[in-house]
N, C-alpha and C positions, 0 to 999 in steps of 0.2 A: 886626661880622662883615662880610666883603666879600660883595657880591651874588653869587649863583650865575651862571655863564655863561648867556647867553640861549639858546644852541642846542647841539646835539650836537657840532658841529665845535669850538666853543669849549671845551666840557667836555673833549673828548678832548685838545685842545691843552694845557689846564691840566695834565692828567695826564702828558703827555709831558714838559712842562717840569719838573714836580715830580720825576719819576724821573731826568731828566737832571741836575738840580741835586743830587739825593741821591747820584748816582754821581760827582759832581764833574766832569761833562763840560761843555765849551763847546758851543755850537751847531755850531761847525766840527768838533769831535771827534765828536759824535753823527752828523753828516752823513757823515764819513769812515767810521765804523764801520758805519753803515747803508747806505752806498754811495748816498747821495742828495746833492743840492746843499744848501749851507747856506741858500740862499734858500728852498728847499722846507721845510726844518725850521722856519725863522722863520715862514713862512706857516701851517704846521700849528699851531705854538704860539700864534700870534695868533688862531687861529680863523678865518682867512681862507680856509682850504682844509681840507676833510675829508680826513684821512689816507687814503691808498690801502690796500687790504688787504695789499699787499706791504710797505708801510712799517710797518704794524702788526705784521706778522710779523717784520720786521727789528728793531723795538723789543723784542719778546719775546726775540729772540736776543741783542741787545746788553745789555739790562737783566737777563737771566736770569729772565724771568717767563713761563714756558711757557704760551702760549695766552691770557694775560691781556689784552693789547692787541688781539689778534685778536677775542676775544669782545666787548670794549668797543666796538671799531669796528663790528662787526655790529649791536650793540645801538643805538648812536647813529644808524647808517644807517637803521635801521627807524623811528627817531623823527626826530631832526635838525630839528625844527620849533622856532620861537621858543616860549618857555615860555608866552607869552600866548595862543598858538594851540592849545596842547594840550588845554585844557578843551573847546574846541569840537570837536576831533577825537574826544574820548571820547564826546561827545554824538552826533556824526554816526554813530558806529559802532552806537549803540543806538536811534536815532530810528526811529519807524515812519512819520513824515511829515516832509519837509523842504520848507518854503515859502521860495523864494529870489527876491529881487528884485535884478536886475542892471542898473543904469542906464548903465554905460559899458563893461564888459568881460564876456564870457561867463564864467560861474562855473567854478571850478576843476574840479569833477567832470565837466564837459562839454567841457573843453578838449582839443584834440589836442596831441600832444607838440610839434609845430612851433609852434603858437599859443602854448603855455606858454613855450617857449624864447624867442620874440620878446618876450613880456611880461617875463620875467625879465631879459633883456638890457637892456630899457629901464629897469626898476626898479633893477637892480644892475649898472650899466655897468662897474664896476671888477672884477667877478668874472672869473676866468679860465674857460676852457672847461670844465674839470673841475667847478668849483663850480656853474656853470650847469646842466651835465648832471645833477648830483646833485639840484639843486632840481627839475628836470623829473621825475626818477625818483621823488622823494618825492611829487610831486603825482599822478603816474600810479598810485602804490600806493594812493592813497585810493579808487580804483575798486573795491578789494576789497569795498567795502560791498555791491556787487551780487552777491557770492558768498555772501552770507548765505542761510540757508534761507528766510527771509522778508525780502527786500530792502525798503528804505523806499520810500514813494511820494515821488518828487521832482517838485515842481510849481515851474516856473520862469517868471517873468515877465521877459522881456528887453525893454529899451528898444530901439527900432528902430536907435538909434545903434550898438548892439552888432553889428548885421549889416553896417553900412556903414563903420565905422571901420577903416581898413586896419591890421591887426596882422600884421606879417611880410610883407606884399605880397599881390598878387592870388592867387598859387598857394596860399599858406597859408590865405587867407580862403575860397577855393573849397573846399578840403579841409575846413575847419572847418564850412562850411555843410552839406556832405555828411554830416559826422559828426553834426551836430544832427539831420538828417533820419533817420539810422540810429538814433540814441538814442530819438527820438520813436516809433519802431516798438515799443519796449518797453512793456508794460503798466504798468511802474513809473515811467514818465517822461511828464509832460505839459508842453508848452511853449506859452506865449502871448507874443505880441509886442505891446508897447505902442507904437502907431504915432505918428509925429510929429503927425498930425492930431488926436490926442486932447487936445492942449493941455497945460496945466500938469499935471504928475504929482502924485499924492498924496504921493510921497516923492521925494527927490533923492539920497539916499545908499543904498548897498547894505545889505541886512540879510537875516537868515534867522530864521524861526520854526521851532523844532523841537518836534515833538509825540511823545508816548509813550503806549503802551497799558497799561502796567503800574502806573498810578497815579503815576508820576513826574511832577512838575510840568513843564509846557511851559517852554521857554526861548527867549530872544531873543539873537541874536549880531549885534553891530555892530562896525565897524572905524572907526578914525580914521587919519590919515596915518602914525602910528608904532606902533600896537598895535591889539588887539582886545579885546572884553569880552563875557562871557556874563552876561546879566541874567535873573534868575528872579523878579523882582517880578511878582506876578500881574496887577496893574493895568497895568504897562508892557508885559507880554507881550500882554495882551488888546488894548491900544490898537494895538500893532504888527499883531496879527492883523486888526483892523478896517481898518487902513491897507492891508494886503495885499488884503483883499476889495475895497477901492475900486480898487486897481491892476488886479485881475482884471476888475472890471466895465468899466473903461475900455479894456482890452486887446482885441485881436482874438480870436475864438474859436480853439480849437486847430486846427481845420481851415483857417481863414483864415490863421492864423499860419504853418502849414507851407507853404501856397501862396505866401506872401510870401517865406519863406526860399528856396523853389525859384526864385522870380523873381530874388531878389538873388544867388543862387548863379550864375545865368547871366550876371549883370553883372560878376562877378569873372572876367575873362578874363586868364589868365597871359600 
């Protein structure tokens, strides 16, 4: 059996292609009937572009499937993440505490849209503007975690390089520093900066420890260059929590950290 598509855009593309072939249409014929370019259809079917709501409506009209593609498009737009990331998202929505270590980039929940856009443009340089915008929108939707009746406690240890690495240019970085300061005003967010002077860090790769209050086992989330993994081994999670404690011990206090962020913000002059 063939592997499932990795993300929502790819899944929707497979469905478009399947219905096109079932109707006996070429890509050119579907493009003509839907009033889109053939290249657009090819990108949708290849999963290189998430179909627009208008294209989904056009598919329903052409294939005679009232509302089917429109509903599918809305569903994958709400998800649209790689399948290896979805287990983490499910945990993120339920966690009561999230301990994050960010050694190179500010973590997704705290990124501004312009910062996220710059990150995605670097990681996915062949994406077109619409694909990048969709990635940014999906990342922004993760902030709904703060809309919960009891939001999680987010504790973030940022390496100082996160403040000083130019992502998107001075204006984007200045805005991002201001956003960090605003988020730190929330009782649900604690920031600490691991300064250069602290020496060798207890960890060199990003990770998250997620804790739960309903008896659900704690979990560890780690990423490598091509995917991510949720680990629930009690020993591994406990060791990660100990490492996190060491990082917090070496980091500046929350008050000192905010003072450093303010200082760095002033250095980012557009």
